[in-house]
N, C-alpha and C positions, 0 to 999 in steps of 0.2 A: 263510829258508832252507825249502827245497821239503820237502813231508811225505813220508818214506820211504814206500813203495808195502810192503802187507803181504806177508809171505812166501805163496807158493803151497805147500802141501803134498800135493795130492791127486796123481792119475796124471799124469805127465807126458803132454802132447799134443805128439808130435814130428811136425812138419811133413814133408809129402813132399819125396824128394829132388829137387834141381832147381835152376835158375837164378833170378835175379832182379836186374832192373837196378836198382838203388837211387840211384843218380844219374846224373847225364849222362854221368859218366867213371868210374864202378865198376859192375861186375856182381858180383853175391854168387853163389856155389856152395856147396851145402850138402847133407850126407848125415849121416844119423844124429845131428843135432844140432852136426856139425862143420863150420866154416866157412873157405873160403879166398876170396880177392877177386882180381877182375882190374882194374888201372887203366888204361883204354885212352886214348891221347892219339895226336896225329899221329905221334910218333916210334916209336912202338911200344907195347908192353904190358909192366907189371909185374906180377907176382903177388905177393901178399901171403898169406904160410903157404902151405902145401902139403897139409893135409889128411890124410886116408887113401888107401893105394894103391886101393881100389875106388872114388875119386872120378874115376878117368880118364875114365869115360864121361860124367859130368856137365861135366866140365872141356872135353870135345870139343867137347859140346853148347853149353857158354856161349861158346866160342871162335867155333863157325861162327856163333851169333847176331849178334857183332859183325862178321863177314866175316872172323876170321882162323884160323890153324892153329897147331899148337904151335909151330914155329919163328919164330912173331912174337913170342914171350916173349922180352922182353930182358934181365929179372933175376927172382929170387927172392929176395923180402926176408923173412926170417923172425924174426916178434916174439920167439920162443924157439924152444928145441931139443928140445921134448917131441916123442914118436911121433906124435902126432896132429897135428902142424904140419909133418911132413917127409914126408909119406908118398908123394907122387909127384914129390919133387924129385931123387931119384936117377935115375927114367927121364927125366926132361925133361933132366938134365945130362947123361945118358950118351946119349941119342939125339938131341939138339939142341943141345949144348953151353951149355946155359942157365946161367949163373953163380947161385951162391949165396950171399946176404950174410945175415950176423947178426952181434949184438954180441958183441965178443972174449970175454965172459964165458961165452957160450954155445956156444963154438965145440967144446969137448970134448963137451958135451951133444948138437950137432948130430951127432957122431960116433957116439955112444952113445946113441941117445935114450930108452933105457929106464932108464939110470942117472941116477936124479935124486934129489935130496933131497927129503924130505916131513914133514910133522910129525907125521903119524899113520898107522897100518898101514892096507892098504886092505883087507885081508880083510873086515874086519868091516862095511862099507858096505853091501854088498848085503844083509845081512839088517836093519841098521838102518833102509835108506832102499830098501825094496823097489819104489817108484816107478821107481826108476833101470834096474831090470832090463831092460826091453824095450829102453830106449836103449842099454845096454852091449851087449846081444844084437846091435843093427845095427851097434853099432862093432866089434865082433868080427867079423861076417859082413862088413864093409868092410875087412877085412884089418889091424886094429888089432894085432895080434899078429905083423906079418909086414914091418914098415916096416923098410928099409934105411938105415942112417946116412949121413952126407952129408959130405965137407969142404968147408965154406963158408969165406968170406972174412970175417974179423972187421972188417969195414969199416964197420959202423953206428955213427955217432958221435952221441950226444945233440945236438941244437941244428945240426946239420950237415946241409942236405938233400943227399939222396944223386943222384948225376947218372946217374938212369934216368928212363924216361917218368914223367911226374907229379912228379917231383922231391920225393917225402915225406920229411919232416923227423923223424928218430927223437927219441922223447921216452922218457927214462929213467924206467922204471917196474918197478923189481927188487922180488924178493919171492916170487911165484910161482916164478919162478927169479930166479938173481943177474944174469942177464945180460937179462931181459926189457925190451924197449923196445916203446912203443906207436908208431904212425907217423902224422903229421898233415898233412895236405893243407890247407895255409893257405887256397888261393884257392878251396875247395870246402868249408870249414868240416867237415871230416869227419877223425874220429880213429879208427885202427884201433886198438883195445884190446888185441887179443889176449887173453891169460886175466888180465892184471890186472884186468880188470873184464868178466864175462860176463853173458849175460841167460839162461843156462840151466847148472846146474852138473852135469855128467855124472855126478857121485858121488853127488847125492842126488836128482836130478830136478827140484829147486824151480827155478823161473823168477823174472824180475824181476833188476835190477841188483844185481850181489853179487859177492863174491870164492869163488873155486874153493876146495872144501872141503880142508881140510888133508892129506887122503890124496895129494895133489897140489902142494901149495903148500910150498915151501921155508922161507918165513919169512913168517908171516902179519902179525907186526907191522912188518915190513919192507913188505909189499905195502901195508898201510892207509895207511902215510905217503905212499906213491909215488903215491896216487891224488891227492894235490894237484897232482902235475905234470901229470896228464893233464886236471885241473880247468881248471888255468892257458892251456890251448888255448882255452876257450870255445866249441869245436867243437858245431856243432848237430846234428850226425848220429853217434851212436855205433856202429860196426861192430864186434862181439866176436867172439872165437874160438870161442865157443858160444852159439847161440840168435840169437833174432830182431834186426835193428837196433834201435837205440833212437832214437827221434825227438825226445825231448824233451830234448835237449841233455847234454853231459857232465857241466856241474855238478848238473842234477837226478839224472843216473845214479849220480854219486859220492856224492851225499847219502843217495840211498836205500841203495847198497851200504854206507855207514859205520853205517847204522842196522839192518843185518842181523848176526847171528851167524854166524860160521864154523864148520861142525861138525867 
């Protein structure tokens, strides 16, 4: 078993907003520690998660970098329905007719992305973890309080490849939300872990593979169990909902996350 990395408790070092090609077929778009991803193949583009509303400029730049425009996006797949994963979905659907998919367990949450279960009250976290304050401020400036809910198709079924560009396979990983799913690209060895496993916790500012704080996680014990499903993919590259990609492989990332406390 890999030795878990130590927790980082200092000030959060948030990378500049922008885009990054993380593999031959995947581009990462990030702002304020929030990620969305573009899977680009010969038959179009699939977007994984939809970030925050203020990420539209970064999304447009990312599309331009691969010679595409918004109407080339064939589908949006949501790992879950929280507000910071739904941000530009409504605009893409309304202006370009892009369909949105989520696990059936998160359809209601996608409609109302601020109405989610969590194990601990959120108000105390900025006082307990002041290193998170600059990150939270950037999220607010990126439209975190102004996200429109969406009507998503509840068609993500664990183990069944989605008939969209890249054909990602949903991986059941409930706990952060009850319908949370990772998305696996078997041919590329990539797992989109959503918020079941992140490398930056927006509520504490801590980095390294971990689960998100109880302030935004519905059931930590369930999330912990679900990490095994992600590990079974044996993916080489982990692309989380928050934070930098993890190139050490999903099993190493899961081992590290299991070794961290969840505040």
